[in-house]
C-alpha positions as semicolon CSV with decimal commas, in nm:
position;residue;x (nm);y (nm);z (nm)
1;M;2,270;9,460;17,773
2;P;2,127;9,436;18,127
3;N;2,274;9,170;18,350
4;A;2,023;8,886;18,371
5;S;2,108;8,830;18,735
6;T;2,003;9,186;18,827
7;S;1,690;9,215;18,610
8;P;1,359;9,183;18,799
9;K;1,210;8,840;18,754
10;P;0,837;8,799;18,686
11;L;0,643;8,601;18,941
12;R;0,575;8,238;18,861
13;S;0,215;8,172;18,769
14;D;0,137;8,007;19,104
15;A;0,307;8,289;19,294
16;Q;0,110;8,545;19,094
17;R;-0,214;8,362;19,171
18;N;-0,128;8,366;19,541
19;R;-0,058;8,738;19,528
20;D;-0,383;8,804;19,342
21;R;-0,577;8,599;19,599
22;I;-0,424;8,795;19,885
23;V;-0,513;9,130;19,724
24;A;-0,867;9,015;19,646
25;S;-0,915;8,887;20,001
26;A;-0,777;9,206;20,154
27;R;-0,992;9,421;19,933
28;E;-1,307;9,233;20,035
29;L;-1,224;9,244;20,406
30;F;-1,112;9,607;20,402
31;A;-1,436;9,698;20,226
32;R;-1,645;9,517;20,487
33;E;-1,447;9,579;20,806
34;G;-1,211;9,868;20,732
35;V;-0,832;9,864;20,723
36;D;-0,813;9,723;21,076
37;A;-0,912;9,381;20,941
38;P;-0,649;9,138;21,077
39;V;-0,395;8,993;20,835
40;E;-0,464;8,646;20,977
41;E;-0,819;8,670;20,845
42;I;-0,693;8,795;20,510
43;T;-0,463;8,495;20,466
44;R;-0,735;8,254;20,581
45;C;-0,980;8,386;20,323
46;A;-0,709;8,382;20,056
47;G;-0,613;8,023;20,138
48;V;-0,245;8,102;20,187
49;G;-0,005;8,102;20,481
50;M;0,147;8,397;20,664
51;G;0,482;8,326;20,500
52;T;0,327;8,375;20,156
53;L;0,169;8,700;20,273
54;Y;0,496;8,843;20,400
55;R;0,692;8,733;20,094
56;N;0,456;8,942;19,883
57;F;0,380;9,221;20,129
58;P;0,644;9,271;20,401
59;T;0,422;9,528;20,578
60;K;0,050;9,586;20,600
61;E;0,103;9,925;20,438
62;D;0,238;9,747;20,130
63;L;-0,081;9,542;20,117
64;V;-0,300;9,850;20,162
65;D;-0,114;10,017;19,877
66;A;-0,171;9,716;19,651
67;V;-0,542;9,712;19,732
68;L;-0,573;10,081;19,650
69;A;-0,385;10,033;19,323
70;D;-0,621;9,747;19,232
71;A;-0,933;9,952;19,313
72;F;-0,811;10,262;19,130
73;D;-0,709;10,061;18,824
74;E;-1,063;9,924;18,815
75;L;-1,206;10,277;18,815
76;V;-0,976;10,384;18,532
77;R;-1,075;10,076;18,329
78;E;-1,441;10,157;18,391
79;A;-1,386;10,514;18,270
80;E;-1,211;10,383;17,959
81;R;-1,502;10,147;17,889
82;A;-1,743;10,437;17,934
83;V;-1,559;10,646;17,674
84;E;-1,575;10,359;17,425
85;Q;-1,956;10,345;17,434
86;D;-2,137;10,497;17,137
87;D;-2,399;10,647;17,368
88;A;-2,204;10,902;17,573
89;W;-2,490;10,958;17,819
90;A;-2,505;10,585;17,895
91;G;-2,129;10,579;17,935
92;L;-2,123;10,878;18,169
93;T;-2,413;10,769;18,389
94;G;-2,289;10,409;18,399
95;F;-1,947;10,521;18,517
96;L;-2,096;10,746;18,786
97;E;-2,315;10,465;18,917
98;H;-2,025;10,218;18,922
99;A;-1,785;10,459;19,094
100;I;-2,033;10,572;19,359
101;A;-2,141;10,212;19,425
102;L;-1,777;10,122;19,489
103;H;-1,753;10,400;19,745
104;A;-2,083;10,304;19,907
105;T;-1,987;9,939;19,953
106;N;-1,620;9,990;20,037
107;R;-1,592;10,090;20,401
108;G;-1,215;10,070;20,390
109;M;-1,160;10,307;20,098
110;K;-1,209;10,626;20,300
111;D;-1,004;10,479;20,587
112;M;-0,718;10,406;20,350
113;L;-0,724;10,749;20,189
114;D;-0,748;10,930;20,523
115;A;-0,463;10,740;20,687
116;H;-0,238;10,648;20,396
117;E;-0,022;10,916;20,232
118;R;0,067;10,692;19,939
119;G;-0,304;10,625;19,900
120;R;-0,375;10,994;19,860
121;E;-0,095;11,018;19,604
122;R;-0,241;10,721;19,415
123;A;-0,587;10,878;19,431
124;E;-0,463;11,199;19,273
125;A;-0,280;11,002;19,003
126;M;-0,601;10,809;18,934
127;R;-0,803;11,132;18,910
128;A;-0,544;11,274;18,670
129;R;-0,600;10,973;18,442
130;I;-0,978;10,992;18,466
131;R;-1,022;11,369;18,416
132;P;-0,950;11,372;18,040
133;L;-1,177;11,071;17,994
134;M;-1,461;11,248;18,176
135;S;-1,401;11,562;17,971
136;R;-1,436;11,362;17,650
137;L;-1,754;11,195;17,779
138;V;-1,906;11,526;17,884
139;E;-1,833;11,693;17,551
140;R;-1,964;11,397;17,351
141;A;-2,283;11,380;17,557
142;K;-2,342;11,749;17,497
143;E;-2,274;11,707;17,124
144;Q;-2,526;11,419;17,119
145;G;-2,783;11,646;17,285
146;T;-2,839;11,430;17,592
147;L;-2,644;11,631;17,852
148;R;-2,735;11,991;17,932
149;A;-2,515;12,232;17,737
150;D;-2,395;12,426;18,044
151;F;-2,263;12,119;18,229
152;A;-1,884;12,127;18,271
153;S;-1,641;11,848;18,344
154;E;-1,553;12,038;18,664
155;D;-1,909;11,962;18,780
156;V;-1,836;11,588;18,796
157;P;-1,653;11,602;19,132
158;L;-1,953;11,784;19,282
159;L;-2,163;11,475;19,216
160;F;-1,917;11,264;19,414
161;W;-1,891;11,514;19,701
162;A;-2,269;11,526;19,739
163;S;-2,305;11,149;19,714
164;T;-2,036;11,101;19,980
165;R;-2,240;11,303;20,230
166;V;-2,555;11,106;20,148
167;I;-2,371;10,775;20,189
168;E;-2,215;10,876;20,519
169;A;-2,548;10,997;20,661
170;S;-2,765;10,707;20,548
171;V;-2,542;10,398;20,538
172;G;-2,671;10,260;20,870
173;V;-3,038;10,328;20,792
174;A;-3,095;10,321;20,416
175;P;-2,773;10,206;20,244
176;E;-2,925;10,228;19,895
177;L;-3,043;10,589;19,936
178;W;-2,748;10,713;19,729
179;R;-2,911;10,556;19,423
180;R;-3,220;10,777;19,466
181;H;-2,997;11,079;19,516
182;L;-2,794;10,998;19,204
183;A;-3,112;10,952;18,997
184;L;-3,234;11,295;19,107
185;M;-2,902;11,452;19,012
186;L;-2,894;11,277;18,674
187;D;-3,242;11,403;18,590
188;G;-3,115;11,754;18,658
189;M;-2,829;11,694;18,413
190;R;-3,052;11,593;18,121
191;A;-3,069;11,839;17,834
192;G;-3,449;11,822;17,820
193;S;-3,493;11,940;18,179
194;A;-3,229;12,214;18,184
195;S;-3,298;12,561;18,318
196;A;-3,052;12,847;18,361
197;L;-2,799;12,785;18,638
198;P;-2,748;13,063;18,894
199;A;-2,367;13,035;18,909
200;P;-2,084;12,942;18,672
201;P;-1,890;12,614;18,704
202;L;-1,567;12,600;18,901
203;T;-1,249;12,682;18,721
204;P;-0,981;12,409;18,727
205;T;-0,784;12,618;18,979
206;Q;-1,088;12,658;19,207
207;L;-1,159;12,286;19,185
208;Q;-0,801;12,205;19,281
209;R;-0,814;12,440;19,583
210;I;-1,139;12,286;19,707
211;S;-1,014;11,931;19,652
212;R;-0,699;12,004;19,851
213;G;-0,910;12,146;20,133
214;R;-1,128;11,835;20,142
215;A;-0,821;11,610;20,161
216;S;-0,657;11,797;20,450
């Protein structure tokens, strides 16, 4: 039997609420201002003191890691909800819109991934959880006849890569332009508008090599 004095103790309900408020505040400020948002502003928005912040997160990196975990867990939950939908096309397109919207409105996400090694590790773990869900969605949508038959699950990252460039180029001029771009891409994915593609999809190995190159 484990020694009760050495077993980790769950946070009290009020302590858990304080922690949740800090993470929510940090996520909002990081999204709006980037990871350089001061911790004093984070605690002010959360309605807690600096002592409470440091009891939960001794360093800012710990807080950044918690914010990333929170955001990535949300994406995984959204992918799981998408898989549960009877209409696979609605599930797939809804997930894509939600995930790209998160990227478009979260200025700090790219900062955190670029500068935070643990963030990149978390991102890869999140992608590993989402990939089989996307594969199931893609196959079901093709079986239902709504997604073009030659679409592969390895094509999903291409949609994010393209959207990232659109977001980065237009955010200061037309921040909603990514929605138009996504709609154009989705129309090209519909079974009814499919024409022969000039090149095969990436293999999993090719996709991994390209993803590693983008992250470096």
